[in-house]
C-alpha positions in Angstrom: 22.6 -73.2 18.3 24.4 -70.4 20.2 22.5 -67.6 21.9 23.3 -64.1 20.6 20.9 -62.3 23.0 20.3 -63.3 26.6 17.6 -61.6 28.7 17.2 -62.3 32.4 14.4 -61.2 34.8 13.9 -58.0 32.9 11.5 -55.6 34.5 10.3 -52.1 33.6 8.1 -50.0 35.9 6.9 -46.5 35.5 5.8 -43.9 38.1 2.3 -44.7 39.3 3.1 -48.4 39.5 2.5 -49.5 35.9 4.6 -52.6 35.0 5.4 -52.7 31.3 7.7 -55.7 31.7 7.3 -58.3 34.5 10.5 -60.3 34.8 11.0 -61.4 31.1 13.5 -64.2 30.5 14.4 -64.9 26.9 17.3 -66.4 24.9 17.5 -65.5 21.2 19.5 -67.8 19.0 22.0 -66.7 16.5 20.7 -66.6 12.9 17.0 -67.3 13.8 13.9 -65.3 13.0 11.9 -64.8 16.2 8.4 -63.3 15.9 7.0 -61.5 19.0 3.2 -61.4 19.0 1.0 -59.5 21.4 -1.9 -57.1 21.6 -1.3 -53.3 21.8 0.3 -52.4 25.1 1.6 -55.9 25.7 5.2 -54.8 26.1 6.7 -55.6 22.7 8.0 -52.2 21.9 9.2 -51.7 25.5 11.2 -54.9 25.4 12.8 -54.0 22.1 13.5 -50.4 23.2 15.2 -51.7 26.4 17.4 -54.2 24.5 18.4 -51.4 22.1 19.3 -49.0 24.9 16.5 -46.5 24.2 14.6 -47.4 27.5 16.3 -48.1 30.8 15.1 -51.1 32.6 14.1 -51.1 36.3 16.0 -54.3 37.0 17.3 -57.4 35.2 20.1 -57.9 32.6 20.5 -58.1 28.9 23.6 -59.2 26.9 24.1 -59.0 23.2 26.9 -61.1 21.8 28.2 -61.5 25.4 28.2 -57.7 25.9 26.1 -56.2 28.7 23.9 -53.5 27.4 24.6 -51.2 30.4 28.3 -51.9 31.3 29.5 -52.5 27.8 26.8 -50.6 25.9 29.0 -49.4 23.0 30.0 -53.0 22.0 26.4 -54.2 22.5 24.8 -51.4 20.6 27.2 -51.8 17.7 25.8 -55.3 17.1 22.2 -54.1 16.9 20.1 -52.6 14.1 16.7 -51.2 14.9 13.8 -50.4 12.5 11.3 -48.5 14.5 7.5 -48.2 13.9 7.6 -44.5 13.2 9.0 -43.1 10.0 11.2 -40.3 11.1 13.6 -39.2 8.3 15.0 -35.9 7.2 12.7 -35.2 4.2 15.2 -33.1 2.1 18.2 -35.4 2.6 19.1 -37.8 -0.2 18.8 -41.5 0.4 22.5 -42.4 0.1 23.6 -39.6 2.4 21.0 -40.7 5.0 22.4 -44.2 5.1 26.0 -43.0 5.1 25.3 -40.8 8.1 23.8 -43.7 10.1 27.0 -45.7 9.4 29.1 -42.9 10.7 27.1 -42.6 13.9 28.5 -46.0 14.9 32.1 -44.9 14.2 32.4 -46.9 11.0 34.6 -45.6 8.3 33.1 -44.6 5.1 32.6 -47.5 2.8 30.7 -46.8 -0.5 30.9 -50.5 -1.5 29.1 -51.5 1.7 26.5 -48.7 1.3 25.9 -49.8 -2.3 25.4 -53.4 -1.3 22.8 -52.5 1.3 20.9 -50.2 -1.1 20.9 -52.8 -3.8 19.8 -55.5 -1.4 16.8 -53.3 -0.6 16.1 -52.3 -4.2 17.0 -48.7 -3.3 20.0 -48.2 -5.5 18.1 -46.5 -8.3 16.7 -44.1 -5.6 20.0 -43.3 -4.0 20.0 -39.7 -5.2 16.3 -39.1 -4.5 15.2 -36.9 -1.6 13.4 -38.8 1.1 10.3 -36.6 0.6 10.0 -38.0 -3.0 9.6 -41.6 -1.8 6.5 -43.6 -1.2 5.7 -44.9 2.3 7.0 -48.4 1.4 10.3 -47.0 0.1 10.8 -45.0 3.2 10.4 -48.2 5.2 13.2 -49.6 3.1 15.4 -46.6 3.9 14.8 -47.3 7.6 16.0 -50.8 7.1 19.0 -49.6 5.1 19.9 -47.2 8.0 19.6 -50.1 10.5 21.9 -52.3 8.4 24.4 -49.6 7.5 26.9 -50.5 10.3 26.7 -54.3 9.6 24.8 -55.4 12.7 24.4 -59.0 13.6 21.0 -58.5 15.3 18.1 -56.7 13.6 15.0 -55.6 15.4 11.9 -54.9 13.2 9.1 -53.2 15.1 6.0 -53.4 13.0 8.1 -53.1 9.8 5.2 -53.5 7.3 2.7 -51.1 9.0 1.1 -49.0 6.3 2.9 -50.9 3.5 0.8 -52.2 0.6 0.6 -55.9 -0.1 3.2 -56.0 -2.9 5.8 -54.1 -0.9 5.0 -56.2 2.2 5.9 -59.3 0.3 9.1 -57.8 -1.1 10.1 -56.8 2.4 9.7 -60.3 3.8 11.8 -61.5 0.9 14.5 -59.1 2.1 14.1 -60.5 5.6 14.6 -64.0 4.3 17.8 -62.8 2.5 19.1 -61.2 5.7 18.6 -64.5 7.5 20.5 -66.3 4.8 23.4 -63.9 5.5 23.4 -65.0 9.1 21.6 -61.9 10.6 19.4 -62.7 13.7 16.0 -61.0 13.2 13.4 -60.2 15.9 10.2 -58.8 14.6 6.9 -57.7 16.0 3.9 -57.7 13.7 0.1 -57.4 13.7 0.1 -59.5 10.5 0.1 -62.8 12.2 0.0 -64.7 8.9 3.4 -63.3 8.1 4.9 -64.5 11.3 3.4 -67.9 10.5 5.1 -67.9 7.1 8.5 -66.6 8.0 9.4 -67.1 11.7 11.4 -70.0 13.2 10.1 -69.4 16.7 7.2 -67.5 18.1 7.0 -65.6 21.4 3.7 -64.5 22.8 3.7 -61.5 25.2 0.8 -60.1 27.0 0.6 -57.5 29.9 4.3 -57.4 30.2 4.8 -61.2 30.6 6.3 -63.6 28.1 3.7 -66.3 28.0 5.7 -68.7 25.9 8.5 -69.0 23.3 8.3 -72.1 21.1 9.3 -73.5 17.7 6.5 -72.3 15.4 5.8 -75.8 14.0 5.9 -77.4 17.4 3.5 -74.8 18.8 1.0 -75.3 16.0 1.2 -79.1 16.4 0.9 -78.9 20.2 -1.9 -76.4 20.5 -3.5 -76.5 17.1 -6.8 -78.3 16.5 -8.2 -79.7 13.3 -11.8 -79.3 12.1 -13.6 -81.8 9.9 -16.4 -80.2 8.0 -19.0 -82.8 6.8 -20.9 -81.0 4.0 -24.4 -82.3 3.5 -26.5 -82.6 0.3 -29.5 -81.2 2.1 -29.5 -78.7 5.0 -30.8 -79.7 8.4 -32.4 -77.6 11.2 -30.6 -79.2 14.1 -28.0 -81.8 15.0 -29.7 -85.3 15.3 -29.7 -86.7 18.9 -27.3 -89.6 17.9 -24.7 -87.0 16.8 -25.0 -84.5 19.6 -21.7 -83.8 21.4 -19.6 -80.9 22.6 -17.2 -81.4 19.7 -19.9 -81.1 17.0 -21.8 -78.1 15.8 -24.0 -77.2 12.9 -23.0 -74.5 10.5 -25.1 -71.4 10.4 -26.9 -72.3 7.2 -27.4 -76.0 8.3 -25.5 -77.4 5.4 -22.6 -78.8 7.3 -21.6 -80.5 10.5 -18.3 -79.2 11.9 -16.4 -81.6 14.1 -13.3 -80.4 16.2 -10.7 -82.9 17.2 -7.2 -83.1 18.6 -4.6 -84.4 16.2 -2.6 -85.8 19.1 -5.4 -88.0 20.5 -5.1 -91.7 20.2 -8.5 -91.8 18.6 -10.0 -88.9 16.7 -13.6 -90.2 16.7 -14.0 -89.5 13.0 -14.8 -93.1 12.0 -17.6 -93.2 14.6 -18.9 -89.8 13.5 -19.1 -90.8 9.8 -20.8 -94.1 10.8 -23.4 -92.2 12.9 -24.0 -89.7 10.1 -24.8 -92.6 7.8 -27.1 -94.2 10.4 -29.1 -90.9 10.6 -29.7 -91.1 6.9 -27.7 -88.0 6.1 -26.1 -87.9 2.7 -22.6 -86.4 2.4 -21.7 -84.0 -0.4 -18.0 -83.6 0.6 -15.6 -83.7 3.6 -13.1 -81.0 4.3 -10.4 -80.6 7.0 -8.6 -77.5 8.2 -5.9 -76.8 10.7 -6.0 -74.0 13.4 -4.0 -71.0 12.3 -1.3 -69.3 14.4 -3.7 -66.4 14.8 -6.3 -68.6 16.4 -3.7 -70.1 18.7 -2.5 -66.6 19.7 -6.0 -65.3 20.4 -6.7 -68.3 22.6 -3.5 -67.9 24.5 -4.1 -64.2 25.2 -7.8 -64.8 26.1 -7.0 -67.7 28.4 -4.4 -65.5 30.2 -7.0 -62.7 30.7 -9.5 -65.2 32.0 -7.0 -66.7 34.4 -6.2 -63.2 35.7 -9.9 -62.3 36.1 -10.5 -65.5 38.0 -7.7 -64.7 40.4 
């Protein structure tokens, strides 16, 4: 798959020595959905702002569709749509005029058919003559997306697009994102709702303290770093793990009603057969056996925490 955004050794430092970006290298593929995960202050918004030309990098390079964002900024910027975190709209302007204005900012000729398509795509057509101040927070978010799509960009950045949006509108918005991907738009999103990234992203990037820790196919990442848990539910609670069963991989649930065994799905032997045999030898009676896979959120938290621990040790 062809790269549409290429980032090389991108750095951003501020007066006082704070490094917001520390040599980021990243290729973004045409037509994919890339989720950028990271704690507050990790550098997600700085990275997006730099690519979009809002923030100037200290060093490094970025190209969008082969156009350098500094030397050929007009061509690069014309390929990009940005939906920022903050809702900053003219409250007394009408929806359709707001979107028309954004299209004009990029030198695009007026095209009512194109504006109508975008507004219908975002379920805003029936609100086209409403003033922005009359809209709910979720609908204002949709207007931000409509503005970002008004000039037909090929790359769309969504910086925390569902912040403050209720569950129903959040689901609708991700349906819109899926539709944009189907149209060939490349989408880069940051989100605190990690379960959404897990559901919709093709690849996941984890950024912390200005460094891109990894970028990997979502399914590959979960298979490589995810662990499974086997919960052996007992008919009668116990107060402690029997001596025969004691191991680092086994723990007792808080209420004593289940033994929880953690194992690596990639291992040649999981140890489950021996565990169940030993449970029987101890005279414990099973009520049920349940397995669960580590979530993307757990993987993310472990990555960030391990990075902090490594830095502390250094």
